[in-house]
MDAnalysis code that builds the backbone (N, CA, C; Angstrom):
import MDAnalysis as mda
import numpy as np

u = mda.Universe.empty(207, n_residues=69, atom_resindex=np.repeat(np.arange(69), 3), trajectory=True)
u.add_TopologyAttr("name", ["N", "CA", "C"] * 69)
u.add_TopologyAttr("resid", np.arange(1, 70))
u.add_TopologyAttr("resname", ["MET", "LYS", "LEU", "THR", "PRO", "LYS", "ILE", "LEU", "LEU", "TYR", "ILE", "ILE", "THR", "LEU", "GLY", "VAL", "VAL", "ILE", "ALA", "ALA", "ILE", "VAL", "TRP", "GLU", "TYR", "TYR", "MET", "GLN", "GLN", "TRP", "LEU", "SER", "TYR", "GLN", "VAL", "GLU", "GLY", "GLY", "VAL", "ASP", "VAL", "LEU", "ARG", "VAL", "ASP", "LEU", "PHE", "VAL", "ILE", "TRP", "PRO", "VAL", "VAL", "LEU", "THR", "LEU", "VAL", "GLY", "VAL", "SER", "LEU", "PHE", "ARG", "ILE", "PHE", "GLU", "ASN", "ARG", "LYS"])
u.atoms.positions = np.array([
    [-1.016, 0.987, -14.798],
    [-0.108, -0.033, -14.531],
    [0.114, -0.316, -13.252],
    [-0.597, -1.984, -13.485],
    [-0.531, -2.474, -12.032],
    [0.992, -3.359, -11.456],
    [1.253, -2.615, -10.230],
    [2.385, -3.038, -9.384],
    [2.113, -4.092, -8.614],
    [2.931, -5.331, -9.118],
    [2.900, -6.595, -8.163],
    [3.418, -6.127, -6.509],
    [3.203, -6.893, -5.866],
    [3.871, -6.701, -4.430],
    [5.212, -6.949, -4.437],
    [6.147, -7.794, -5.820],
    [7.409, -7.764, -5.480],
    [7.839, -6.732, -6.079],
    [7.426, -6.278, -7.135],
    [8.170, -4.966, -7.594],
    [7.761, -3.775, -6.502],
    [7.148, -3.565, -6.056],
    [6.594, -2.732, -5.065],
    [7.789, -2.660, -3.677],
    [7.797, -3.883, -3.442],
    [9.006, -4.369, -2.358],
    [10.602, -3.747, -2.932],
    [10.676, -4.069, -4.041],
    [12.073, -3.852, -4.700],
    [12.340, -1.984, -4.689],
    [11.045, -1.856, -5.171],
    [11.107, -0.072, -5.417],
    [11.259, 0.280, -3.927],
    [10.500, -0.004, -3.213],
    [10.653, 0.481, -1.433],
    [11.957, 0.484, -1.009],
    [12.483, -0.694, -1.441],
    [13.783, -1.109, -0.833],
    [15.131, -0.209, -1.406],
    [14.713, -0.207, -2.633],
    [15.575, 0.686, -3.172],
    [15.687, 2.179, -2.867],
    [14.482, 2.861, -2.677],
    [14.138, 4.186, -2.055],
    [14.787, 4.285, -0.625],
    [14.466, 3.422, 0.309],
    [15.173, 3.343, 1.518],
    [16.786, 3.398, 1.526],
    [17.593, 2.436, 0.775],
    [18.812, 2.470, 0.853],
    [19.311, 3.562, 0.100],
    [18.844, 4.219, -0.627],
    [19.000, 5.510, -1.476],
    [18.899, 6.819, -0.017],
    [17.897, 6.787, 0.370],
    [17.598, 7.635, 1.645],
    [18.567, 7.724, 2.905],
    [18.926, 6.430, 3.176],
    [19.833, 6.004, 4.000],
    [21.227, 6.541, 3.600],
    [21.660, 6.319, 2.521],
    [23.026, 6.917, 2.054],
    [22.968, 8.384, 2.080],
    [21.867, 8.749, 1.670],
    [22.016, 10.277, 1.465],
    [21.836, 10.876, 2.795],
    [21.223, 9.993, 4.060],
    [21.149, 10.551, 5.412],
    [22.431, 10.713, 5.771],
    [23.053, 9.519, 5.679],
    [24.313, 9.270, 6.106],
    [25.396, 10.543, 5.619],
    [25.355, 10.899, 4.355],
    [26.170, 11.893, 3.869],
    [25.812, 13.126, 4.493],
    [24.640, 13.360, 4.678],
    [24.576, 14.551, 5.451],
    [24.767, 14.542, 6.990],
    [24.673, 13.780, 7.605],
    [24.704, 13.686, 9.167],
    [26.528, 13.755, 9.206],
    [27.261, 13.041, 8.228],
    [28.610, 13.294, 8.207],
    [29.094, 14.590, 8.049],
    [28.319, 15.293, 7.215],
    [28.530, 16.846, 6.967],
    [28.444, 17.273, 8.309],
    [27.015, 17.136, 8.860],
    [26.976, 17.901, 10.233],
    [27.910, 17.671, 11.293],
    [28.402, 16.461, 11.488],
    [29.049, 16.103, 12.457],
    [30.524, 16.615, 12.527],
    [31.285, 16.874, 11.055],
    [32.096, 17.783, 10.741],
    [32.001, 19.338, 11.577],
    [30.808, 19.864, 11.314],
    [30.902, 21.169, 11.907],
    [30.663, 21.366, 13.473],
    [30.393, 19.862, 14.276],
    [30.767, 20.003, 15.605],
    [32.204, 20.261, 16.075],
    [31.918, 20.386, 17.507],
    [32.964, 20.596, 18.100],
    [33.899, 19.281, 18.213],
    [35.060, 19.083, 18.122],
    [35.852, 17.984, 17.973],
    [35.590, 17.017, 16.892],
    [34.803, 17.689, 15.711],
    [34.259, 16.585, 14.830],
    [33.054, 15.461, 15.095],
    [32.518, 16.097, 16.236],
    [31.401, 15.296, 16.919],
    [31.586, 14.055, 17.712],
    [32.657, 14.014, 18.377],
    [33.178, 12.731, 18.906],
    [32.098, 12.551, 20.038],
    [31.541, 13.446, 20.875],
    [30.886, 13.521, 21.751],
    [29.176, 13.035, 21.413],
    [28.992, 12.860, 20.054],
    [27.321, 12.820, 19.367],
    [27.165, 11.499, 19.452],
    [25.970, 11.015, 20.256],
    [25.497, 9.892, 20.129],
    [24.383, 9.769, 19.116],
    [24.719, 8.510, 18.029],
    [24.160, 8.630, 16.842],
    [23.067, 7.407, 17.321],
    [21.815, 7.823, 17.800],
    [20.586, 7.044, 17.852],
    [19.951, 6.728, 16.853],
    [20.045, 7.385, 15.698],
    [19.417, 7.309, 14.636],
    [19.685, 5.793, 13.926],
    [21.176, 5.575, 14.172],
    [21.657, 4.219, 13.448],
    [20.468, 3.019, 13.873],
    [20.073, 3.054, 15.064],
    [19.310, 2.129, 15.682],
    [18.058, 1.827, 15.053],
    [17.523, 2.724, 14.261],
    [16.562, 2.510, 13.445],
    [16.733, 2.780, 11.989],
    [17.802, 3.377, 11.576],
    [17.997, 3.437, 9.842],
    [18.046, 1.745, 9.713],
    [19.392, 1.113, 9.928],
    [20.066, 0.119, 9.754],
    [18.927, -0.916, 9.892],
    [18.658, -1.273, 10.824],
    [17.473, -2.456, 10.928],
    [16.623, -2.165, 9.869],
    [15.839, -1.399, 9.598],
    [14.869, -1.304, 8.531],
    [15.380, -1.523, 7.138],
    [16.924, -0.909, 6.720],
    [17.462, -1.381, 5.558],
    [17.892, -2.620, 5.518],
    [18.574, -3.203, 6.645],
    [18.570, -4.954, 6.731],
    [17.572, -5.656, 6.505],
    [16.559, -5.410, 7.168],
    [15.414, -6.436, 7.075],
    [14.562, -6.053, 5.411],
    [14.581, -4.788, 4.950],
    [14.318, -4.753, 3.712],
    [14.787, -5.540, 2.593],
    [16.541, -5.243, 2.706],
    [17.319, -6.006, 1.904],
    [17.239, -7.326, 2.144],
    [17.032, -8.034, 3.319],
    [16.921, -9.334, 3.419],
    [15.602, -10.285, 3.112],
    [14.392, -9.194, 3.016],
    [13.416, -9.711, 2.642],
    [13.284, -9.727, 0.974],
    [13.699, -8.672, 0.871],
    [14.197, -8.443, -0.783],
    [14.944, -9.763, -1.609],
    [16.074, -10.184, -1.031],
    [16.693, -10.943, -1.600],
    [16.209, -12.403, -1.222],
    [15.315, -12.471, -0.038],
    [14.291, -14.088, 0.035],
    [13.411, -13.877, -0.927],
    [12.668, -12.895, -1.416],
    [11.675, -13.131, -2.490],
    [12.513, -13.398, -3.849],
    [13.725, -12.949, -3.850],
    [14.403, -13.229, -5.235],
    [14.957, -14.512, -5.179],
    [15.089, -15.088, -4.322],
    [15.972, -16.448, -4.310],
    [14.930, -17.495, -3.903],
    [13.742, -17.204, -3.359],
    [12.669, -18.452, -3.111],
    [12.320, -19.073, -3.974],
    [11.974, -18.852, -5.200],
    [11.796, -19.672, -6.348],
    [12.597, -20.432, -7.318],
    [13.985, -20.274, -6.932],
    [15.161, -20.638, -7.448],
    [15.367, -22.374, -7.338],
    [15.133, -22.521, -6.292],
    [15.121, -23.999, -5.736],
    [14.645, -24.921, -7.121],
])
């Protein structure tokens, strides 16, 4: 089975979106166990996760709609 670059991009995008949702769920669980609900925790992981997710979603949407003109 030969995967085209478009299909591979969509699979990677879907995998990253699911991984980001799972990561966020477990981070919220971890924060709930911290003192005062994790108010003093600085979430620097968000500076990496969400730009990657937004970039992949944007590229995927661009690839979907580029030939529709």
